[in-house]
BAVEX-642647 format. One record per residue: x, y, z of N, C-alpha, C in turn; residue number from 1. Coordinates in Angstrom, 2 decimals. Layout:
<sites>
<site <X Y Z> <X Y Z> <X Y Z> NUM>
...
</sites>
This chain:
<sites>
<site <48.81 30.82 -56.33> <47.94 30.09 -55.36> <46.56 30.68 -55.07> 1>
<site <45.89 29.74 -55.10> <44.22 30.18 -54.72> <44.02 31.01 -53.56> 2>
<site <43.61 32.15 -53.24> <43.34 32.73 -52.02> <41.56 33.09 -51.99> 3>
<site <40.71 32.75 -50.83> <39.87 32.93 -50.67> <39.58 34.45 -49.92> 4>
<site <38.52 35.17 -50.58> <38.75 36.35 -50.41> <37.07 36.93 -49.68> 5>
<site <36.87 37.51 -48.97> <35.55 37.41 -47.77> <35.29 39.37 -48.37> 6>
<site <34.49 39.74 -49.80> <34.13 41.04 -49.68> <33.32 41.63 -48.50> 7>
<site <33.12 42.90 -48.74> <31.97 43.41 -48.18> <30.65 42.58 -48.84> 8>
<site <29.47 42.95 -47.60> <28.10 42.59 -48.25> <27.68 44.22 -48.85> 9>
<site <26.86 43.54 -49.82> <26.18 44.70 -51.15> <25.63 45.49 -50.64> 10>
<site <24.89 44.71 -49.34> <23.56 45.69 -48.86> <23.65 46.60 -48.54> 11>
<site <24.91 46.86 -47.54> <25.48 47.87 -47.00> <25.36 49.09 -48.13> 12>
<site <26.57 48.82 -48.81> <26.88 49.87 -50.07> <25.38 50.65 -50.54> 13>
<site <24.45 49.59 -51.13> <23.00 49.61 -51.50> <22.92 51.16 -50.87> 14>
<site <22.72 50.86 -49.25> <22.10 52.03 -48.40> <22.95 53.26 -48.55> 15>
<site <24.27 53.11 -48.63> <25.24 54.32 -48.76> <25.20 54.88 -49.98> 16>
<site <24.63 53.92 -51.27> <24.41 54.71 -52.52> <23.28 55.38 -52.47> 17>
<site <22.03 54.63 -52.01> <21.00 55.50 -51.89> <21.22 56.90 -51.33> 18>
<site <22.01 56.54 -50.21> <21.99 58.29 -49.22> <22.60 58.91 -50.29> 19>
<site <23.73 58.85 -50.79> <24.40 59.72 -52.62> <23.46 59.94 -52.60> 20>
<site <22.48 59.21 -53.46> <21.44 59.75 -54.32> <20.52 60.54 -54.03> 21>
<site <20.54 60.73 -52.48> <19.81 61.52 -51.47> <20.12 62.75 -51.60> 22>
<site <21.48 62.75 -51.38> <21.71 63.74 -50.76> <22.09 64.64 -52.21> 23>
<site <22.50 63.68 -53.34> <22.38 64.89 -54.71> <21.02 65.50 -55.11> 24>
<site <20.12 64.66 -54.74> <18.80 65.35 -54.78> <18.73 66.51 -54.02> 25>
<site <19.13 66.60 -52.70> <18.71 67.15 -52.18> <19.73 68.67 -52.45> 26>
<site <21.00 68.58 -52.78> <22.11 69.27 -53.27> <21.33 70.44 -54.31> 27>
<site <20.39 69.38 -55.38> <20.27 70.15 -56.63> <18.79 70.86 -56.38> 28>
<site <18.25 70.62 -55.78> <16.66 71.09 -55.08> <17.21 72.60 -54.42> 29>
<site <18.03 72.62 -53.50> <18.39 73.47 -52.58> <19.64 74.43 -53.17> 30>
<site <20.47 73.92 -54.11> <20.94 74.91 -54.92> <22.32 75.00 -54.27> 31>
<site <23.18 73.50 -54.30> <24.40 73.21 -53.40> <25.00 72.96 -54.65> 32>
<site <25.53 73.26 -55.91> <25.85 72.20 -56.83> <27.28 71.54 -56.13> 33>
<site <28.27 72.45 -55.32> <29.27 71.50 -54.92> <28.76 70.00 -54.06> 34>
<site <28.27 70.22 -53.16> <27.75 69.07 -52.54> <27.04 68.56 -53.61> 35>
<site <25.97 68.29 -54.52> <25.75 67.72 -55.62> <26.53 66.82 -56.03> 36>
<site <27.53 67.39 -56.99> <28.54 66.78 -57.55> <29.22 66.00 -56.76> 37>
<site <29.69 65.86 -55.72> <30.41 65.26 -54.79> <29.46 64.21 -54.61> 38>
<site <28.10 64.31 -54.35> <27.30 63.08 -54.00> <26.96 62.17 -55.81> 39>
<site <26.81 62.78 -56.62> <26.92 62.13 -57.69> <28.26 61.33 -58.07> 40>
<site <29.42 61.83 -57.71> <30.62 60.99 -58.16> <30.42 60.12 -57.16> 41>
<site <30.01 59.97 -55.80> <30.00 59.29 -54.76> <29.21 57.85 -55.39> 42>
<site <28.00 58.33 -55.67> <26.98 57.31 -56.57> <27.56 56.59 -57.78> 43>
<site <27.87 57.44 -58.56> <28.88 56.44 -59.88> <29.94 55.96 -59.55> 44>
<site <30.74 56.13 -58.17> <32.05 55.16 -57.65> <31.51 54.25 -57.09> 45>
<site <30.65 53.87 -56.56> <29.87 52.91 -55.56> <29.21 52.06 -56.67> 46>
<site <28.96 52.03 -57.32> <27.98 51.04 -58.43> <28.84 50.30 -59.12> 47>
<site <30.05 50.11 -59.57> <30.45 49.70 -60.45> <31.36 48.37 -59.34> 48>
<site <31.41 48.64 -57.86> <31.84 47.74 -56.99> <30.95 46.37 -56.54> 49>
<site <29.42 46.33 -57.34> <28.66 45.47 -56.86> <28.55 44.46 -57.91> 50>
<site <28.71 43.04 -57.36> <28.69 41.72 -58.08> <27.89 40.53 -57.13> 51>
<site <27.44 39.93 -58.13> <26.72 38.73 -57.26> <27.43 37.14 -57.86> 52>
<site <27.81 36.50 -56.76> <28.12 34.91 -57.21> <26.93 34.14 -56.89> 53>
<site <26.68 33.14 -57.99> <25.57 32.70 -58.01> <26.26 31.31 -57.59> 54>
<site <25.29 30.09 -57.23> <25.59 28.97 -56.69> <26.78 27.97 -57.96> 55>
<site <27.66 27.65 -57.25> <28.90 26.76 -58.18> <29.00 27.60 -59.04> 56>
<site <29.38 29.26 -58.57> <30.11 30.06 -59.85> <31.24 30.50 -58.84> 57>
<site <32.17 31.25 -58.88> <33.25 31.89 -58.45> <33.70 33.11 -59.19> 58>
<site <34.00 33.81 -58.29> <34.71 35.47 -58.84> <35.87 35.50 -58.68> 59>
<site <36.93 35.90 -59.44> <38.11 35.97 -59.58> <38.76 37.67 -59.22> 60>
<site <39.03 38.18 -58.22> <39.66 39.27 -58.28> <40.91 40.18 -58.15> 61>
<site <41.06 41.21 -58.98> <42.10 41.77 -59.45> <42.41 43.19 -59.32> 62>
<site <43.39 43.68 -58.63> <43.17 45.18 -58.17> <45.03 45.50 -58.94> 63>
<site <44.61 46.53 -60.08> <45.75 46.65 -61.12> <46.77 45.61 -61.50> 64>
<site <46.18 44.57 -61.49> <47.35 43.35 -62.13> <47.26 42.64 -61.16> 65>
<site <46.99 42.75 -59.85> <47.36 42.27 -58.51> <46.68 41.18 -58.25> 66>
<site <46.51 39.72 -57.96> <45.44 39.08 -57.34> <45.31 39.26 -56.28> 67>
<site <43.96 39.65 -55.98> <43.47 39.60 -54.59> <42.38 38.56 -53.94> 68>
<site <42.27 37.59 -54.60> <41.41 36.46 -54.45> <40.50 36.21 -54.77> 69>
<site <39.28 35.04 -54.61> <38.65 34.37 -55.46> <37.28 34.37 -54.43> 70>
<site <36.22 34.80 -54.81> <35.19 34.87 -53.99> <34.05 33.57 -54.42> 71>
<site <34.02 32.44 -53.62> <33.38 31.05 -53.72> <31.75 31.24 -53.09> 72>
<site <31.65 32.01 -52.31> <30.72 31.98 -51.15> <29.42 32.64 -52.22> 73>
<site <28.17 31.99 -51.95> <27.32 32.50 -52.95> <26.81 34.18 -52.18> 74>
<site <26.30 35.03 -52.67> <25.68 36.19 -52.12> <25.55 37.36 -52.83> 75>
<site <25.53 38.72 -52.49> <25.65 39.67 -53.08> <26.64 40.59 -52.37> 76>
<site <27.51 41.27 -53.24> <28.99 41.58 -52.26> <29.08 43.20 -53.28> 77>
<site <30.17 43.81 -52.56> <30.85 44.87 -53.07> <32.37 44.99 -52.74> 78>
<site <33.04 45.30 -53.61> <34.45 45.38 -53.64> <35.06 47.01 -54.06> 79>
<site <36.13 46.96 -53.91> <36.67 48.53 -54.62> <36.34 48.37 -55.79> 80>
<site <35.58 49.20 -56.30> <35.29 49.43 -57.68> <36.45 49.36 -58.66> 81>
<site <37.51 49.68 -58.57> <38.61 49.91 -59.24> <38.85 48.37 -59.82> 82>
<site <38.60 47.29 -58.77> <39.27 45.74 -58.98> <38.39 45.44 -60.33> 83>
<site <39.39 44.47 -60.95> <39.05 43.84 -62.22> <38.13 42.44 -61.80> 84>
<site <36.84 42.04 -62.33> <36.22 40.58 -61.63> <36.20 39.67 -62.94> 85>
<site <36.17 38.72 -62.60> <36.17 37.57 -63.77> <35.53 36.51 -62.88> 86>
<site <34.50 35.85 -63.93> <33.10 35.05 -63.21> <34.04 33.41 -63.77> 87>
<site <33.75 32.99 -63.14> <34.20 31.22 -63.31> <33.51 30.31 -62.91> 88>
<site <32.98 29.45 -63.56> <32.17 28.10 -63.09> <32.68 27.14 -62.70> 89>
<site <32.27 26.66 -61.67> <32.73 25.46 -60.91> <31.91 24.36 -60.70> 90>
<site <31.03 24.24 -61.61> <30.08 23.04 -61.81> <30.94 22.21 -62.73> 91>
<site <30.29 20.89 -62.58> <31.20 19.62 -63.13> <30.53 19.52 -64.60> 92>
<site <31.74 19.64 -65.32> <30.96 19.72 -66.98> <31.74 18.11 -67.39> 93>
<site <31.25 17.95 -68.48> <31.61 16.66 -69.21> <31.93 16.98 -70.92> 94>
<site <32.36 16.22 -71.75> <32.59 16.35 -72.96> <32.99 14.85 -73.59> 95>
<site <32.48 14.58 -74.57> <32.77 13.65 -75.13> <34.05 13.95 -76.38> 96>
<site <34.89 13.24 -76.27> <36.12 13.26 -77.32> <35.50 12.24 -78.68> 97>
<site <35.55 13.11 -79.66> <34.96 12.04 -81.16> <36.30 11.18 -81.32> 98>
<site <35.79 10.00 -81.58> <36.69 8.67 -82.02> <38.13 9.33 -82.78> 99>
<site <39.09 9.04 -82.47> <40.51 9.50 -82.87> <41.26 8.42 -83.32> 100>
<site <42.27 8.52 -84.24> <43.17 7.66 -84.68> <44.40 7.75 -83.98> 101>
<site <44.55 5.87 -83.33> <46.01 6.37 -82.56> <46.57 5.28 -82.71> 102>
<site <47.81 4.73 -82.25> <48.51 3.50 -82.68> <48.18 2.52 -81.17> 103>
<site <47.82 1.43 -80.84> <48.18 0.71 -79.89> <49.79 0.32 -79.64> 104>
<site <50.00 -0.80 -78.51> <51.38 -0.95 -78.10> <52.14 -1.72 -79.18> 105>
<site <51.37 -2.33 -80.15> <52.08 -3.00 -81.49> <51.97 -2.32 -82.63> 106>
<site <51.09 -1.07 -82.51> <51.33 -0.28 -83.87> <49.69 -0.59 -84.48> 107>
<site <49.01 -1.46 -84.40> <47.77 -1.39 -85.13> <47.19 -0.11 -84.98> 108>
<site <46.57 0.95 -86.19> <45.83 1.81 -86.11> <44.52 1.44 -85.50> 109>
<site <43.92 2.09 -84.34> <42.81 2.01 -84.16> <42.03 3.61 -83.57> 110>
<site <40.56 3.26 -83.43> <39.47 4.48 -83.24> <39.33 4.52 -81.37> 111>
<site <39.86 5.62 -80.67> <39.33 5.38 -79.65> <38.64 6.85 -79.38> 112>
<site <37.38 6.50 -78.57> <36.64 7.58 -78.48> <36.57 7.80 -76.62> 113>
<site <36.68 8.87 -76.06> <36.62 8.97 -74.86> <35.39 10.00 -74.10> 114>
<site <34.99 9.85 -72.87> <33.74 10.98 -72.17> <34.74 11.16 -70.64> 115>
<site <35.13 12.63 -70.63> <35.74 13.03 -69.66> <34.56 13.88 -68.59> 116>
<site <34.77 13.61 -67.30> <34.18 14.59 -66.34> <35.11 15.29 -65.51> 117>
<site <34.91 16.60 -65.77> <35.76 17.73 -65.03> <35.36 18.96 -64.37> 118>
<site <35.98 19.54 -63.36> <35.37 20.74 -62.71> <36.52 21.67 -62.15> 119>
<site <36.39 22.90 -62.36> <37.32 23.59 -61.99> <37.39 23.67 -60.47> 120>
<site <38.69 23.08 -59.91> <39.17 23.44 -58.60> <40.10 24.40 -58.15> 121>
<site <40.84 24.81 -58.69> <41.67 26.15 -58.36> <41.36 27.37 -59.22> 122>
<site <40.76 28.04 -58.86> <40.70 28.96 -59.39> <41.51 30.11 -60.41> 123>
<site <42.76 30.37 -59.16> <43.78 31.07 -59.64> <44.73 30.02 -61.06> 124>
<site <44.98 29.18 -60.78> <45.64 28.20 -62.04> <44.83 28.25 -63.04> 125>
<site <43.38 28.18 -62.92> <42.73 28.23 -64.03> <42.43 29.36 -64.81> 126>
<site <42.91 30.52 -64.19> <42.25 31.68 -64.79> <44.12 32.31 -65.38> 127>
<site <45.34 31.97 -64.50> <46.39 32.53 -64.46> <47.40 31.52 -65.17> 128>
<site <47.52 30.33 -64.81> <48.61 29.58 -65.52> <48.26 28.92 -66.64> 129>
<site <47.37 28.97 -67.40> <47.18 28.69 -68.92> <46.14 29.73 -69.53> 130>
<site <46.10 29.74 -70.38> <45.43 30.84 -71.82> <43.88 30.66 -71.61> 131>
<site <43.41 29.32 -71.74> <42.28 29.10 -71.99> <41.84 27.63 -71.51> 132>
<site <41.65 27.85 -70.35> <41.39 26.27 -69.80> <40.61 25.54 -69.93> 133>
<site <39.59 25.86 -70.68> <38.72 24.77 -71.33> <39.15 24.02 -72.91> 134>
<site <40.36 24.84 -73.66> <40.90 24.43 -74.83> <41.96 23.46 -73.90> 135>
<site <42.51 23.93 -73.18> <43.46 23.48 -72.37> <43.45 21.67 -72.22> 136>
<site <42.07 21.54 -71.44> <41.29 20.53 -71.48> <41.03 19.23 -72.64> 137>
<site <40.65 20.17 -73.52> <40.52 19.24 -74.47> <41.87 18.36 -75.27> 138>
<site <42.78 19.58 -75.67> <44.02 19.19 -75.72> <44.74 18.24 -74.91> 139>
<site <45.08 18.57 -73.70> <45.61 17.56 -72.79> <44.66 16.06 -72.86> 140>
<site <43.78 16.09 -73.11> <42.54 15.02 -73.01> <43.07 14.40 -74.53> 141>
<site <43.51 14.98 -75.29> <43.80 14.32 -76.64> <44.93 13.43 -76.59> 142>
<site <46.03 14.14 -75.93> <47.09 13.79 -75.85> <47.17 12.58 -74.89> 143>
<site <46.65 12.80 -73.56> <46.44 11.78 -72.99> <45.81 10.67 -73.27> 144>
<site <45.03 10.28 -74.13> <44.42 9.40 -74.87> <45.43 8.48 -75.94> 145>
<site <45.99 9.15 -76.55> <47.10 8.46 -77.27> <48.46 8.15 -77.00> 146>
<site <48.76 9.10 -75.45> <49.78 8.31 -74.54> <49.34 6.62 -74.33> 147>
<site <47.97 6.84 -73.87> <47.59 5.75 -72.90> <47.24 4.72 -74.07> 148>
<site <46.96 4.86 -75.47> <46.85 3.56 -76.05> <48.25 3.08 -76.47> 149>
<site <48.78 3.77 -76.27> <50.37 3.18 -76.62> <51.12 2.48 -76.05> 150>
<site <50.35 1.98 -74.60> <50.74 1.23 -73.41> <50.07 -0.32 -73.72> 151>
<site <49.26 -0.33 -74.04> <48.30 -1.66 -74.11> <47.83 -2.04 -75.44> 152>
<site <47.86 -3.22 -76.28> <47.51 -3.80 -77.34> <46.34 -3.84 -77.22> 153>
<site <45.73 -3.80 -78.66> <44.09 -3.85 -78.55> <43.68 -5.31 -78.00> 154>
<site <44.28 -6.19 -78.62> <43.67 -7.48 -77.99> <44.93 -8.04 -77.49> 155>
<site <45.31 -9.56 -77.33> <46.25 -10.51 -77.16> <46.43 -11.39 -78.22> 156>
<site <46.12 -11.07 -79.41> <46.16 -11.66 -80.48> <47.85 -12.12 -81.29> 157>
<site <48.28 -11.05 -81.01> <49.46 -10.64 -81.30> <50.82 -10.70 -80.54> 158>
<site <49.84 -10.25 -79.24> <50.72 -10.02 -77.91> <50.08 -11.38 -76.35> 159>
<site <50.25 -12.62 -76.75> <49.55 -13.42 -75.84> <50.04 -13.20 -74.68> 160>
<site <51.46 -12.51 -74.23> <51.71 -12.10 -72.96> <51.08 -11.41 -72.49> 161>
<site <50.23 -10.15 -73.06> <49.51 -9.29 -72.54> <48.66 -9.64 -71.37> 162>
<site <48.30 -9.25 -70.10> <47.63 -9.50 -69.24> <46.27 -8.55 -69.41> 163>
<site <46.42 -7.03 -69.93> <45.93 -5.69 -69.95> <45.63 -5.82 -71.23> 164>
<site <44.67 -5.84 -72.13> <44.37 -5.15 -73.47> <43.25 -3.73 -73.30> 165>
<site <43.42 -3.35 -74.60> <42.34 -1.94 -74.45> <40.87 -2.88 -74.68> 166>
<site <40.83 -4.11 -74.95> <39.24 -4.52 -75.48> <38.70 -5.23 -74.15> 167>
<site <39.61 -6.21 -73.47> <39.03 -6.82 -72.16> <39.45 -6.11 -71.04> 168>
<site <40.76 -5.24 -70.83> <41.18 -4.86 -69.11> <39.98 -3.11 -69.30> 169>
<site <39.05 -3.19 -69.29> <38.27 -2.06 -69.43> <38.52 -1.44 -67.87> 170>
<site <38.50 -1.82 -67.05> <38.50 -1.33 -65.61> <39.87 -0.52 -65.42> 171>
<site <41.16 -1.32 -65.96> <42.43 -0.94 -66.01> <42.82 0.30 -66.59> 172>
<site <42.33 0.30 -67.91> <42.57 0.85 -69.16> <41.93 2.24 -68.49> 173>
<site <40.26 2.25 -67.85> <40.07 3.69 -67.43> <40.54 4.23 -66.72> 174>
<site <40.90 3.31 -65.78> <41.68 3.94 -64.21> <43.26 4.66 -65.14> 175>
<site <43.69 4.19 -65.74> <44.73 4.63 -66.36> <44.79 5.88 -67.02> 176>
<site <43.95 5.75 -68.15> <43.17 7.07 -68.41> <43.18 8.45 -67.93> 177>
<site <42.24 7.70 -67.23> <41.68 8.89 -65.76> <43.05 9.28 -65.02> 178>
<site <44.24 8.62 -64.49> <45.41 9.04 -63.85> <45.90 10.00 -64.99> 179>
<site <46.56 9.67 -65.97> <47.14 9.95 -66.74> <46.60 11.96 -67.25> 180>
<site <44.70 11.85 -67.67> <44.26 13.11 -67.61> <44.75 13.98 -66.45> 181>
<site <44.58 13.32 -65.20> <44.67 14.23 -63.86> <46.11 14.41 -63.89> 182>
<site <46.74 13.83 -64.19> <48.22 14.41 -64.31> <48.74 15.55 -65.19> 183>
<site <48.04 15.95 -66.33> <48.05 16.56 -67.12> <47.29 17.79 -66.77> 184>
<site <46.00 17.95 -66.28> <45.25 19.20 -66.00> <45.28 19.34 -64.79> 185>
<site <46.42 18.89 -63.44> <46.66 19.42 -62.50> <47.14 20.76 -62.49> 186>
<site <47.97 20.98 -63.24> <48.67 22.00 -63.96> <47.76 23.29 -63.80> 187>
<site <46.49 23.27 -64.40> <45.66 24.06 -64.62> <44.49 24.18 -63.75> 188>
<site <44.66 23.44 -62.59> <43.81 23.87 -61.38> <42.43 22.89 -61.85> 189>
<site <42.22 21.75 -62.62> <41.33 21.01 -63.04> <41.33 19.93 -62.37> 190>
<site <40.00 19.40 -61.96> <40.21 18.18 -61.11> <39.18 17.24 -62.26> 191>
<site <39.73 16.11 -62.11> <39.09 15.00 -63.37> <38.10 14.14 -62.47> 192>
<site <36.93 14.17 -62.59> <36.13 13.29 -61.73> <35.94 11.85 -62.21> 193>
<site <35.81 12.01 -63.58> <36.01 10.60 -64.51> <36.53 10.61 -65.92> 194>
<site <37.17 9.64 -66.13> <37.39 9.25 -67.52> <37.27 7.94 -68.09> 195>
<site <36.44 7.76 -69.47> <36.57 6.40 -69.58> <36.35 6.56 -71.24> 196>
<site <36.36 4.96 -71.57> <36.74 4.92 -73.12> <34.70 4.86 -73.27> 197>
<site <34.71 5.35 -74.25> <33.51 5.47 -75.02> <33.33 5.02 -76.27> 198>
<site <34.31 4.47 -76.89> <34.03 3.85 -78.65> <35.43 3.27 -78.52> 199>
<site <35.61 1.91 -79.07> <36.78 1.11 -79.51> <36.84 0.29 -80.60> 200>
<site <37.36 0.84 -81.41> <37.32 -0.18 -82.54> <38.76 -0.09 -83.63> 201>
<site <38.87 -1.09 -84.58> <39.97 -1.09 -85.04> <39.91 0.14 -86.49> 202>
<site <40.72 0.72 -86.49> <40.58 1.95 -88.08> <39.97 0.78 -89.12> 203>
<site <39.52 1.60 -90.27> <38.93 1.24 -91.27> <39.77 0.31 -92.17> 204>
<site <41.16 0.65 -92.19> <41.92 0.27 -93.12> <42.37 -1.08 -92.83> 205>
<site <42.12 -1.38 -91.49> <42.49 -3.02 -90.91> <41.44 -3.37 -90.58> 206>
<site <39.93 -2.90 -90.27> <39.06 -3.65 -89.53> <38.81 -5.27 -90.64> 207>
<site <38.48 -4.79 -91.51> <38.28 -6.24 -92.58> <39.35 -7.01 -92.54> 208>
<site <40.19 -7.06 -92.40> <41.35 -7.91 -92.23> <41.57 -8.63 -90.87> 209>
<site <41.15 -7.50 -89.62> <41.39 -8.15 -88.41> <39.90 -8.95 -87.82> 210>
<site <39.08 -8.47 -88.63> <37.73 -9.54 -88.51> <37.92 -10.84 -89.07> 211>
<site <38.31 -10.98 -90.48> <38.70 -12.28 -90.75> <39.99 -13.02 -89.75> 212>
<site <40.46 -12.20 -88.90> <41.79 -13.04 -88.62> <40.91 -13.72 -86.97> 213>
<site <40.30 -12.57 -86.37> <39.33 -13.01 -85.29> <38.22 -14.20 -85.94> 214>
<site <37.53 -14.58 -86.74> <36.86 -15.37 -87.37> <37.69 -16.57 -87.43> 215>
<site <39.10 -16.47 -87.98> <39.95 -17.62 -88.22> <40.21 -18.27 -86.84> 216>
<site <40.20 -17.55 -85.98> <40.79 -18.07 -84.81> <39.96 -18.36 -84.19> 217>
<site <38.62 -17.86 -84.16> <37.53 -18.65 -83.59> <37.19 -20.25 -84.24> 218>
<site <37.34 -20.27 -85.44> <37.24 -21.55 -85.88> <38.11 -22.35 -85.51> 219>
<site <39.40 -21.99 -85.69> <40.80 -23.22 -85.34> <40.42 -23.36 -83.66> 220>
<site <39.61 -22.88 -82.70> <39.62 -23.04 -81.36> <37.98 -23.80 -81.49> 221>
<site <37.41 -23.61 -82.37> <36.27 -24.62 -82.24> <36.69 -26.33 -82.82> 222>
<site <37.53 -26.17 -83.76> <37.71 -27.27 -84.70> <38.98 -28.00 -83.60> 223>
<site <39.48 -27.55 -82.61> <40.20 -28.00 -81.78> <39.41 -28.88 -80.54> 224>
<site <38.61 -28.27 -80.34> <37.83 -28.98 -78.84> <37.12 -29.85 -79.84> 225>
<site <36.52 -29.64 -81.36> <35.90 -30.70 -82.01> <36.83 -32.26 -81.76> 226>
<site <37.91 -31.65 -82.45> <39.14 -32.64 -82.22> <39.39 -33.52 -81.11> 227>
<site <39.53 -32.42 -79.91> <40.00 -33.26 -78.82> <38.71 -34.09 -78.36> 228>
<site <37.33 -33.86 -78.55> <36.54 -34.56 -78.20> <36.34 -36.22 -79.10> 229>
<site <36.38 -35.77 -80.62> <36.49 -36.79 -81.48> <37.52 -37.86 -80.66> 230>
<site <38.58 -37.20 -80.29> <39.75 -38.70 -80.24> <39.29 -39.15 -78.56> 231>
<site <38.59 -38.38 -77.85> <38.00 -39.09 -76.71> <36.99 -40.01 -77.04> 232>
<site <36.12 -39.95 -77.75> <35.14 -40.66 -78.20> <35.44 -41.88 -78.85> 233>
<site <36.66 -41.93 -79.57> <37.07 -42.94 -80.41> <37.70 -43.91 -79.50> 234>
<site <38.39 -43.40 -78.67> <39.11 -44.04 -77.42> <38.24 -44.58 -76.79> 235>
<site <37.47 -43.95 -76.17> <36.13 -45.07 -75.24> <35.49 -46.04 -76.04> 236>
<site <35.40 -45.51 -77.36> <34.24 -46.81 -78.03> <35.54 -48.37 -78.23> 237>
<site <36.98 -47.70 -78.82> <37.41 -48.90 -78.70> <37.96 -49.68 -77.31> 238>
<site <37.82 -48.61 -76.21> <37.75 -49.42 -75.24> <36.81 -50.44 -74.52> 239>
<site <35.69 -49.80 -75.07> <34.13 -50.61 -74.61> <33.98 -51.67 -75.45> 240>
<site <34.38 -51.78 -76.69> <34.58 -53.07 -77.77> <35.38 -54.06 -77.32> 241>
<site <36.71 -53.72 -76.63> <37.88 -54.64 -76.07> <37.11 -54.92 -74.64> 242>
<site <36.62 -54.32 -73.63> <36.12 -54.54 -72.54> <34.94 -56.21 -73.18> 243>
<site <34.09 -55.56 -73.49> <32.87 -56.44 -73.51> <33.13 -57.48 -75.05> 244>
<site <34.24 -57.66 -75.36> <34.58 -58.58 -76.06> <33.68 -59.03 -77.14> 245>
<site <33.22 -57.35 -77.88> <32.76 -57.82 -79.12> <33.17 -58.20 -80.26> 246>
<site <34.37 -57.37 -80.31> <34.80 -57.65 -81.39> <36.83 -57.66 -81.59> 247>
<site <37.75 -58.26 -82.10> <39.17 -57.97 -81.57> <39.40 -57.28 -83.22> 248>
<site <40.22 -56.57 -82.74> <40.47 -55.58 -84.04> <42.90 -55.72 -83.92> 249>
<site <43.00 -56.05 -85.41> <44.05 -55.86 -85.72> <44.65 -54.79 -85.88> 250>
<site <46.25 -53.63 -85.93> <46.37 -52.43 -85.97> <45.81 -52.19 -87.17> 251>
<site <45.64 -52.97 -88.44> <44.96 -52.56 -89.69> <43.69 -52.05 -89.40> 252>
<site <43.14 -53.07 -89.07> <41.35 -52.83 -88.59> <41.30 -51.76 -88.14> 253>
<site <42.02 -51.75 -86.46> <41.96 -50.50 -85.59> <42.17 -49.24 -86.27> 254>
<site <43.40 -49.17 -87.42> <43.48 -47.81 -88.17> <42.13 -47.48 -88.79> 255>
<site <41.67 -48.34 -89.87> <40.51 -48.14 -90.21> <39.31 -47.66 -89.46> 256>
<site <39.40 -47.87 -88.81> <38.04 -47.49 -87.65> <38.01 -46.60 -87.04> 257>
<site <39.22 -46.12 -86.62> <39.59 -44.84 -86.07> <39.74 -43.81 -87.01> 258>
<site <39.72 -44.05 -88.41> <40.10 -43.11 -89.42> <38.61 -43.01 -89.79> 259>
<site <37.62 -43.99 -89.67> <36.16 -43.69 -90.08> <35.44 -42.98 -89.26> 260>
<site <35.85 -43.33 -87.87> <35.24 -42.56 -86.72> <35.72 -41.05 -86.60> 261>
<site <37.03 -40.69 -87.29> <37.46 -39.53 -86.96> <36.37 -38.32 -88.26> 262>
<site <36.56 -39.21 -89.75> <35.92 -38.71 -90.68> <34.30 -38.02 -89.99> 263>
<site <33.75 -39.45 -89.20> <32.36 -38.83 -89.00> <32.00 -37.86 -87.96> 264>
<site <33.15 -37.75 -86.76> <32.83 -37.02 -86.10> <33.53 -35.32 -86.29> 265>
<site <34.76 -35.54 -87.21> <35.19 -34.13 -87.15> <34.61 -33.38 -88.40> 266>
<site <33.58 -34.26 -89.49> <33.50 -33.15 -90.50> <32.28 -32.63 -90.32> 267>
<site <32.41 -31.56 -90.93> <31.28 -30.42 -90.95> <29.90 -30.61 -91.54> 268>
<site <29.87 -32.18 -92.13> <28.45 -32.14 -93.08> <28.50 -33.28 -92.37> 269>
<site <27.50 -33.71 -92.54> <26.73 -35.06 -92.11> <27.00 -36.05 -92.71> 270>
<site <27.52 -37.25 -92.40> <28.16 -38.21 -93.14> <27.31 -38.99 -93.58> 271>
<site <27.73 -39.78 -94.88> <26.57 -40.63 -95.58> <27.22 -41.67 -95.76> 272>
<site <26.34 -42.92 -94.43> <27.10 -44.29 -94.26> <26.95 -45.18 -95.67> 273>
<site <27.73 -45.96 -95.49> <27.97 -47.01 -96.78> <28.10 -48.38 -96.09> 274>
<site <27.23 -49.33 -96.61> <27.05 -50.68 -96.04> <27.74 -51.74 -96.56> 275>
<site <28.49 -52.17 -95.67> <28.96 -53.40 -96.32> <28.47 -54.68 -96.08> 276>
<site <28.00 -55.14 -97.28> <27.17 -56.30 -97.15> <27.88 -57.47 -97.28> 277>
<site <29.40 -57.63 -97.45> <30.15 -58.97 -97.27> <31.18 -59.03 -96.34> 278>
<site <32.03 -59.21 -96.23> <32.87 -59.86 -94.69> <33.41 -58.59 -94.44> 279>
<site <34.10 -58.65 -93.21> <35.22 -57.26 -92.58> <36.09 -57.31 -93.63> 280>
<site <36.77 -58.44 -94.01> <38.00 -58.47 -95.05> <37.60 -57.78 -96.31> 281>
<site <36.49 -57.59 -96.25> <35.93 -56.82 -98.24> <36.10 -55.60 -98.13> 282>
</sites>
């Protein structure tokens, strides 16, 4: 568990170190070798205990393998010179995962790239619970992406009941990804600030087929709207002709007129009119 340490101010020990140097010089000048040796030893002993903590940095302290705490406050300090010191950055960091091939809920191969923003929150866990916390972040983020992708289909073409998809449910998917990565990195003392998808596409081997399917779906949807509109227009035309008593149709003539109107309205090309110079029965 992380423990915040409050070491001694380094400035006081600088004065002590200077005093030891002065004593060593005095001893050498006045022929006092024992005092000079002691002063030199004290000077050499004090120097390794100095260290500086920069903004958004921390220093982890160990004494003969025992964790003594972490220093997060900025400043110039001195500790037991036999302590081992390890510096850790507390700055916010981010990395972009290159698109990786994963399978969605239906099993379609898709390419997903992500951006993860994180920082070290617990220096003890980051130092001692994992071997390399930076590599741990990358590997666990990749694993979280694969798990998250398997929870949602890419779109709802094959799963019409899906309310959330990778393509349309951006906010929900990003929230799920962030939560999954946070749970995995908590053991390493890492705080996930943000995680979001930066790239999403079908894998190359099925991209062409999926594009054709999307185009076909769009064409069918457009044709459906055209037919619905054409039926309404034909119905309106027949009703107007009947109400205004312009002409009366029997079932056969009505069928012919409906057929002609549907061909004209639903055709994807301009109709070529044919003029009837005879009677209606010809």
